[in-house]
N, C-alpha and C positions, 0 to 999 in steps of 0.2 A: 785811093784817089788823092791827088795833090790838094793841099789845103787852100792854096791860092786859087785853084780852079773852082773849088766849092765856094770860095768867097765871091769871086766875080760872077759865077753862075747864079748865086743867090741874089746878087744885086740885079742882074739882068732879068731874072724871073720876077723879082719884086716889081720892077718897072713895068714889065709886060702885064702882070696881074693888076697893077694899079691902073694902067691904061684901059684894060678890059672892064674894070669896075666903073670907071668914068663913062665908058662907052655904053654900058648897060643902064646907067643912071639917067642918061639923056633920053627924054621922050621924043617921039616923032621920027626916030631913025629905026630902020628895019633891024631887028635883033634876031639872029638865027638861034636855033637850039632852045626855043622857049615853047611852053605849052599854052600860055595865055596869048592874047593878041600881040603880035610881034612889034607893033608900033608904040606900045606903052613902055613906061619905065618898069624895070624888074628889080625890086628890092632884094629878093632872095639871091639873085645872081650877083648883085652889088656886094652883099654881105659875104657871099662865098669867095668872090675874088679878093675882097679886102682881107679876109682871113688867110687866103693863100699868099697874099702879099706879105702879111705879117710873119707868117711861117718862113717865107723866103728871107726876110730881113733877119730873123733869128738865126737861120742857118748861116747867113753871111757873117753875122756878128760872132758866132761861135768859132768860125773858121778864119777869122782875121789874123793878120800877122801880130805876133807878140813883140813887145819892145824888149830889146836885148840890153841887159845891164852889165 
C-alpha cells in the first residue's frame, strides 16, 4: 500500500475516532452500542476511541514523507 495513502488514512481515522470519543463523553445524548443506560457518559468507550485515535496517529507518523537531502 502507498505510504501517503496510509498517512492520510491515519489522519482521517484519528479525527473520526477523536470525534467519537468526544461524542461518547457527552452525557444526555443517545449513545448506541452501549450496555449501560444510553443517555449517560461512557468512559470505557471514550478511552477505547482515544486509544484508537492514538494508534491512528502513530500509523500516520510512521508513514509520513521523509525529507530528501
